[in-house]
C-alpha atoms as a printed R data frame, in Angstrom:
    type eleno elety resid chain resno       x       y      z
1   ATOM     1    CA   VAL     A     1   0.021  -0.001  0.013
2   ATOM     2    CA   THR     A     2   1.541   3.580 -0.894
3   ATOM     3    CA   ARG     A     3  -1.433   6.006  0.194
4   ATOM     4    CA   ALA     A     4  -4.512   5.278  1.906
5   ATOM     5    CA   HIS     A     5  -8.265   6.460  0.865
6   ATOM     6    CA   LEU     A     6 -10.127   8.614  3.618
7   ATOM     7    CA   LEU     A     7 -13.694   7.269  3.660
8   ATOM     8    CA   GLU     A     8 -17.218   8.742  3.697
9   ATOM     9    CA   PHE     A     9 -18.154   9.012  7.457
10  ATOM    10    CA   PRO     A    10 -18.997   6.985  9.304
11  ATOM    11    CA   GLY     A    11 -16.353   4.230  7.721
12  ATOM    12    CA   ARG     A    12 -17.384   0.773  7.085
13  ATOM    13    CA   GLU     A    13 -17.949  -0.664 10.348
14  ATOM    14    CA   ARG     A    14 -18.436  -3.911 11.692
15  ATOM    15    CA   HIS     A    15 -20.613  -4.328 14.980
16  ATOM    16    CA   PHE     A    16 -19.946  -7.423 17.583
17  ATOM    17    CA   ALA     A    17 -22.055  -7.875 21.092
18  ATOM    18    CA   TRP     A    18 -21.549  -9.728 24.141
19  ATOM    19    CA   LEU     A    19 -23.501 -11.623 27.312
20  ATOM    20    CA   PRO     A    20 -22.150 -12.392 30.352
21  ATOM    21    CA   GLY     A    21 -22.767 -16.141 30.616
22  ATOM    22    CA   ASP     A    22 -23.516 -17.283 34.166
23  ATOM    23    CA   ASP     A    23 -20.469 -18.040 35.451
24  ATOM    24    CA   ASP     A    24 -18.928 -14.485 33.811
25  ATOM    25    CA   ALA     A    25 -18.678 -11.992 36.650
26  ATOM    26    CA   VAL     A    26 -20.310  -9.003 35.470
27  ATOM    27    CA   ASP     A    27 -19.157  -6.000 37.957
28  ATOM    28    CA   ASP     A    28 -18.331  -3.392 36.059
29  ATOM    29    CA   THR     A    29 -14.481  -3.382 36.242
30  ATOM    30    CA   ALA     A    30 -14.744  -7.604 35.096
31  ATOM    31    CA   LEU     A    31 -17.233  -5.678 32.369
32  ATOM    32    CA   ALA     A    32 -14.025  -3.489 31.457
33  ATOM    33    CA   LEU     A    33 -10.827  -6.411 31.486
34  ATOM    34    CA   HIS     A    34 -13.480  -8.072 28.850
35  ATOM    35    CA   ALA     A    35 -14.017  -4.748 26.913
36  ATOM    36    CA   LEU     A    36 -10.201  -4.671 26.903
37  ATOM    37    CA   ALA     A    37  -9.325  -8.053 26.371
38  ATOM    38    CA   ALA     A    38 -11.826  -7.414 22.901
39  ATOM    39    CA   LEU     A    39  -8.791  -4.705 22.067
40  ATOM    40    CA   GLN     A    40  -6.271  -6.936 23.024
41  ATOM    41    CA   ALA     A    41  -7.538  -9.131 20.298
42  ATOM    42    CA   LEU     A    42  -7.276  -6.790 17.968
43  ATOM    43    CA   ALA     A    43  -3.370  -5.640 18.723
44  ATOM    44    CA   GLY     A    44  -1.865  -7.008 15.974
45  ATOM    45    CA   VAL     A    45  -3.758  -4.797 13.390
46  ATOM    46    CA   VAL     A    46  -4.719  -1.921 16.068
47  ATOM    47    CA   GLN     A    47  -3.443  -0.126 18.686
48  ATOM    48    CA   PRO     A    48  -4.916   2.815 20.681
49  ATOM    49    CA   LEU     A    49  -2.758   6.133 20.933
50  ATOM    50    CA   ALA     A    50  -6.007   7.512 23.353
51  ATOM    51    CA   ALA     A    51  -8.170   6.162 24.732
52  ATOM    52    CA   ASN     A    52 -11.658   8.086 26.450
53  ATOM    53    CA   LEU     A    53 -13.785   6.408 29.076
54  ATOM    54    CA   SER     A    54 -16.324   7.821 30.528
55  ATOM    55    CA   LEU     A    55 -17.975   6.862 33.843
56  ATOM    56    CA   GLN     A    56 -21.707   5.868 35.205
57  ATOM    57    CA   CYS     A    57 -23.901   5.491 38.587
58  ATOM    58    CA   ILE     A    58 -25.151   2.246 38.812
59  ATOM    59    CA   ASP     A    59 -27.164   0.544 40.713
60  ATOM    60    CA   PRO     A    60 -25.405  -2.106 42.081
61  ATOM    61    CA   GLN     A    61 -28.303  -4.606 42.126
62  ATOM    62    CA   THR     A    62 -29.062  -4.423 38.306
63  ATOM    63    CA   GLY     A    63 -26.435  -2.139 37.044
64  ATOM    64    CA   TYR     A    64 -28.201  -0.244 35.674
65  ATOM    65    CA   ALA     A    65 -28.060   3.522 35.363
66  ATOM    66    CA   ILE     A    66 -29.365   5.569 37.526
67  ATOM    67    CA   GLY     A    67 -31.061   8.325 36.048
68  ATOM    68    CA   GLY     A    68 -28.119   9.649 33.486
69  ATOM    69    CA   THR     A    69 -26.521  10.483 37.077
70  ATOM    70    CA   ARG     A    70 -22.684  10.597 36.458
71  ATOM    71    CA   PRO     A    71 -19.213  10.329 39.152
72  ATOM    72    CA   ALA     A    72 -18.243  14.271 39.400
73  ATOM    73    CA   LEU     A    73 -15.366  12.996 37.530
74  ATOM    74    CA   ALA     A    74 -17.212  11.278 34.765
75  ATOM    75    CA   PHE     A    75 -14.704  11.128 31.941
76  ATOM    76    CA   HIS     A    76 -11.339  10.291 31.688
77  ATOM    77    CA   HIS     A    77  -8.542  10.281 28.362
78  ATOM    78    CA   LEU     A    78  -5.713   8.371 28.565
79  ATOM    79    CA   ARG     A    79  -2.907   9.521 25.611
80  ATOM    80    CA   ARG     A    80   0.283   7.992 24.523
81  ATOM    81    CA   SER     A    81   2.465  10.454 25.557
82  ATOM    82    CA   ALA     A    82   5.206  11.436 22.445
83  ATOM    83    CA   LEU     A    83   2.467  11.164 19.569
84  ATOM    84    CA   PRO     A    84   4.010  10.408 15.866
85  ATOM    85    CA   ALA     A    85   4.270  13.479 13.935
86  ATOM    86    CA   GLY     A    86   0.547  15.929 12.484
87  ATOM    87    CA   VAL     A    87  -1.456  13.331 14.829
88  ATOM    88    CA   HIS     A    88  -4.601  14.898 16.903
89  ATOM    89    CA   GLY     A    89  -4.712  13.514 20.194
90  ATOM    90    CA   ALA     A    90  -7.129  15.360 21.929
91  ATOM    91    CA   ALA     A    91  -9.960  14.335 24.469
92  ATOM    92    CA   LEU     A    92 -13.247  13.700 23.178
93  ATOM    93    CA   PHE     A    93 -15.162  14.893 26.538
94  ATOM    94    CA   ALA     A    94 -15.055  18.627 27.558
95  ATOM    95    CA   GLY     A    95 -13.560  18.835 30.876
96  ATOM    96    CA   ALA     A    96 -12.182  15.385 30.888
97  ATOM    97    CA   ALA     A    97  -9.479  13.961 33.795
98  ATOM    98    CA   CYS     A    98  -6.587  14.054 31.725
99  ATOM    99    CA   SER     A    99  -3.524  11.453 31.888
100 ATOM   100    CA   GLN     A   100  -0.468  10.649 29.675
101 ATOM   101    CA   ALA     A   101   2.078   7.274 29.745
102 ATOM   102    CA   PRO     A   102   5.110   6.298 27.187
103 ATOM   103    CA   THR     A   103   3.218   3.745 25.186
104 ATOM   104    CA   LEU     A   104  -0.798   2.147 25.845
105 ATOM   105    CA   ASP     A   105  -0.156  -1.639 25.981
106 ATOM   106    CA   ALA     A   106  -2.559  -3.743 27.421
107 ATOM   107    CA   ALA     A   107  -1.025  -3.532 30.980
108 ATOM   108    CA   THR     A   108  -1.485   0.411 31.213
109 ATOM   109    CA   LEU     A   109  -4.595   0.744 29.730
110 ATOM   110    CA   ARG     A   110  -5.687  -2.396 32.374
111 ATOM   111    CA   ASP     A   111  -4.014  -0.247 35.323
112 ATOM   112    CA   TRP     A   112  -5.293   3.038 33.620
113 ATOM   113    CA   VAL     A   113  -8.982   1.573 33.810
114 ATOM   114    CA   VAL     A   114  -9.055   0.173 37.405
115 ATOM   115    CA   ASP     A   115  -7.731   2.555 38.374
116 ATOM   116    CA   VAL     A   116 -10.457   5.260 37.455
117 ATOM   117    CA   LEU     A   117 -13.188   2.708 38.427
118 ATOM   118    CA   THR     A   118 -11.864   2.404 42.151
119 ATOM   119    CA   GLY     A   119 -10.870   5.729 42.763
120 ATOM   120    CA   ALA     A   120 -14.251   8.428 41.259
121 ATOM   121    CA   GLY     A   121 -17.223   8.013 43.778
122 ATOM   122    CA   CYS     A   122 -21.040   8.249 43.249
123 ATOM   123    CA   ALA     A   123 -23.896   8.502 45.885
124 ATOM   124    CA   THR     A   124 -24.417   6.213 48.836
125 ATOM   125    CA   GLY     A   125 -26.541   3.114 47.884
126 ATOM   126    CA   THR     A   126 -25.306   3.520 43.996
127 ATOM   127    CA   SER     A   127 -21.958   1.974 42.731
128 ATOM   128    CA   VAL     A   128 -19.228   3.358 39.635
129 ATOM   129    CA   GLY     A   129 -20.057   2.212 36.206
130 ATOM   130    CA   TRP     A   130 -18.729   2.350 33.015
131 ATOM   131    CA   ASP     A   131 -20.194   2.866 30.080
132 ATOM   132    CA   SER     A   132 -18.486   4.138 27.082
133 ATOM   133    CA   LEU     A   133 -14.515   3.118 26.112
134 ATOM   134    CA   ARG     A   134 -13.178   5.168 22.810
135 ATOM   135    CA   VAL     A   135  -9.998   4.640 21.284
136 ATOM   136    CA   ASP     A   136 -10.488   7.259 18.503
137 ATOM   137    CA   ALA     A   137  -6.577   7.733 17.935
138 ATOM   138    CA   SER     A   138  -4.759   4.577 16.627
139 ATOM   139    CA   LEU     A   139  -2.175   2.953 14.852
140 ATOM   140    CA   ALA     A   140  -2.855   0.603 12.137
141 ATOM   141    CA   ARG     A   141  -0.871  -1.583 11.125
142 ATOM   142    CA   LEU     A   142  -0.050  -2.025  7.384
143 ATOM   143    CA   ALA     A   143   1.472  -5.136  4.963
144 ATOM   144    CA   SER     A   144   4.564  -3.169  3.926
145 ATOM   145    CA   ALA     A   145   7.284  -3.087  6.568
146 ATOM   146    CA   ASP     A   146   8.971  -0.576  4.043
147 ATOM   147    CA   ALA     A   147   6.606   2.616  4.654
148 ATOM   148    CA   GLU     A   148   7.729   5.765  5.458
149 ATOM   149    CA   SER     A   149   4.572   7.743  5.386
150 ATOM   150    CA   LEU     A   150   1.426   7.033  4.125
151 ATOM   151    CA   PRO     A   151  -0.248   9.954  1.886
152 ATOM   152    CA   LEU     A   152  -4.389   9.567  2.311
153 ATOM   153    CA   LEU     A   153  -6.278  10.717 -1.050
154 ATOM   154    CA   ARG     A   154  -9.903  12.322 -0.619
155 ATOM   155    CA   ALA     A   155 -11.925  12.097 -3.916
156 ATOM   156    CA   GLY     A   156  -8.376  11.794 -5.690
157 ATOM   157    CA   THR     A   157  -6.376  15.239 -3.678
158 ATOM   158    CA   GLU     A   158  -3.799  13.955 -2.248
159 ATOM   159    CA   VAL     A   159  -5.341  16.127  1.385
160 ATOM   160    CA   ALA     A   160  -2.708  15.082  4.149
161 ATOM   161    CA   LEU     A   161   0.395  12.666  4.918
162 ATOM   162    CA   ALA     A   162  -0.319  10.583  8.105
163 ATOM   163    CA   ALA     A   163   3.140   9.385 10.199
164 ATOM   164    CA   VAL     A   164   4.674   6.298  9.925
165 ATOM   165    CA   GLU     A   165   6.226   4.337 13.125
166 ATOM   166    CA   HIS     A   166   8.318   0.858 13.305
167 ATOM   167    CA   ASP     A   167   8.284  -1.688 15.660
168 ATOM   168    CA   ALA     A   168   9.506  -5.598 15.906
169 ATOM   169    CA   GLN     A   169   6.149  -6.465 14.162
170 ATOM   170    CA   GLY     A   170   5.924  -3.538 11.251
171 ATOM   171    CA   ALA     A   171   4.970  -0.309 10.174
172 ATOM   172    CA   TRP     A   172   2.434   1.284 11.831
173 ATOM   173    CA   ALA     A   173  -0.176   3.995  9.857
174 ATOM   174    CA   SER     A   174  -0.761   7.015 12.724
175 ATOM   175    CA   GLY     A   175  -3.947   9.138 12.961
176 ATOM   176    CA   PRO     A   176  -6.135  11.337 12.819
177 ATOM   177    CA   VAL     A   177  -4.465  13.596 11.513
178 ATOM   178    CA   ASP     A   178  -5.099  17.601 12.689
179 ATOM   179    CA   ALA     A   179  -6.977  18.507  9.077
180 ATOM   180    CA   TYR     A   180  -9.541  14.881  9.900
181 ATOM   181    CA   PRO     A   181 -10.129  14.987 13.923
182 ATOM   182    CA   ASP     A   182 -12.644  12.255 13.294
183 ATOM   183    CA   GLN     A   183 -10.686   9.466 11.232
184 ATOM   184    CA   PRO     A   184  -8.181   7.805 12.255
185 ATOM   185    CA   PRO     A   185  -7.402   4.850 10.015
186 ATOM   186    CA   ILE     A   186  -9.298   2.471 12.270
187 ATOM   187    CA   ALA     A   187 -11.872   3.540 15.608
188 ATOM   188    CA   LEU     A   188 -12.675   1.505 17.962
189 ATOM   189    CA   ALA     A   189 -15.900   1.815 20.131
190 ATOM   190    CA   LEU     A   190 -17.277   0.087 23.225
191 ATOM   191    CA   SER     A   191 -20.357   0.384 25.380
192 ATOM   192    CA   ASN     A   192 -21.514  -1.387 28.211
193 ATOM   193    CA   ASP     A   193 -25.686  -1.297 29.192
194 ATOM   194    CA   ALA     A   194 -25.578  -3.588 32.023
195 ATOM   195    CA   GLY     A   195 -22.915  -5.717 31.494
196 ATOM   196    CA   ALA     A   196 -24.693  -6.280 27.595
197 ATOM   197    CA   LEU     A   197 -21.268  -5.077 25.669
198 ATOM   198    CA   ARG     A   198 -21.281  -3.557 22.188
199 ATOM   199    CA   LEU     A   199 -18.151  -3.110 20.405
200 ATOM   200    CA   THR     A   200 -18.292  -1.321 17.022
201 ATOM   201    CA   ILE     A   201 -14.941  -0.936 14.828
202 ATOM   202    CA   ALA     A   202 -14.815   1.987 12.296
203 ATOM   203    CA   VAL     A   203 -12.411   1.735  9.571
204 ATOM   204    CA   HIS     A   204 -12.268   5.337  7.850
205 ATOM   205    CA   TRP     A   205  -8.307   4.492  5.716
206 ATOM   206    CA   SER     A   206  -9.275   2.831  2.674
207 ATOM   207    CA   PRO     A   207  -6.146  -0.451  3.003
208 ATOM   208    CA   TRP     A   208  -8.178  -1.978  6.096
209 ATOM   209    CA   SER     A   209 -11.238  -1.276  4.814
210 ATOM   210    CA   GLU     A   210 -11.227  -3.733  1.179
211 ATOM   211    CA   PRO     A   211 -11.195  -7.431  2.115
212 ATOM   212    CA   ALA     A   212  -8.640  -8.486 -0.739
213 ATOM   213    CA   SER     A   213  -5.761  -6.395  0.650
214 ATOM   214    CA   ALA     A   214  -3.064  -7.883  2.966
215 ATOM   215    CA   GLU     A   215  -4.474  -5.260  5.513
216 ATOM   216    CA   GLY     A   216  -8.308  -5.693  5.173
217 ATOM   217    CA   MET     A   217  -7.587  -9.335  5.787
218 ATOM   218    CA   ALA     A   218  -5.208  -9.302  8.642
219 ATOM   219    CA   LEU     A   219  -8.933  -7.711 10.416
220 ATOM   220    CA   ALA     A   220 -10.917 -10.326  9.154
221 ATOM   221    CA   ARG     A   221  -8.625 -12.830 11.207
222 ATOM   222    CA   ALA     A   222  -8.871 -10.372 14.205
223 ATOM   223    CA   CYS     A   223 -12.586 -10.235 14.029
224 ATOM   224    CA   GLU     A   224 -12.309 -13.836 14.475
225 ATOM   225    CA   GLN     A   225 -10.064 -13.819 17.462
226 ATOM   226    CA   LEU     A   226 -12.904 -11.781 18.790
227 ATOM   227    CA   LYS     A   227 -15.322 -14.543 18.003
228 ATOM   228    CA   ALA     A   228 -13.174 -17.397 19.902
229 ATOM   229    CA   GLN     A   229 -13.812 -14.667 23.130
230 ATOM   230    CA   GLY     A   230 -17.145 -15.075 22.933
231 ATOM   231    CA   TRP     A   231 -18.169 -11.858 20.734
232 ATOM   232    CA   THR     A   232 -21.238 -12.194 18.142
233 ATOM   233    CA   GLU     A   233 -21.082 -10.167 14.512
234 ATOM   234    CA   GLY     A   234 -24.597  -8.348 14.024
235 ATOM   235    CA   ASP     A   235 -25.360  -5.550 11.612
236 ATOM   236    CA   ASP     A   236 -25.626  -2.592 14.229
């Protein structure tokens, strides 16, 4: 791949759902860890540069939100401390508590989520839960390890140049670029509705949206790993 086309918003989406079984823990920390395990299943293709977590107050018996109430500090943002050049990695929610880490690997994300959930407080008789975990800035793995940058095209015209990073696994394109802040190469959105988890994978850059491309096939294989974790794919 030598270039990528920006897809029309909201990109090409795949939707997955997960319901806890009789033996699954359903407290919100356990649910968050299950959500993070889904991100790990995709880590060979897409990795977070920034993540956004929103909290809510829930009924501890049912897990359902209580009238839309939230803790005083409900929105949290974690990003990599050194972002690739030109990447837009701002917090999704205004007034979010912002943190940075050298890398957003599985252990860092787990510690951040657990610390946020255990450190927040809701009114007596209610518990802290989460309703949204989003990755809106990401690295997406390219098939060619030789790429140094990735031109982004819209309607056949180059509109930006995405930075590419390299590690032992290969080359990774980074985004979103500042000119298109809502279109990373791949966005991940997880939601929690009283234990029912949903995941939307939104592909915004063409290499990962093409079923016959090496990048598209890698994403398809990663989605099969999701299904092996008990996620089912649906239309929305």
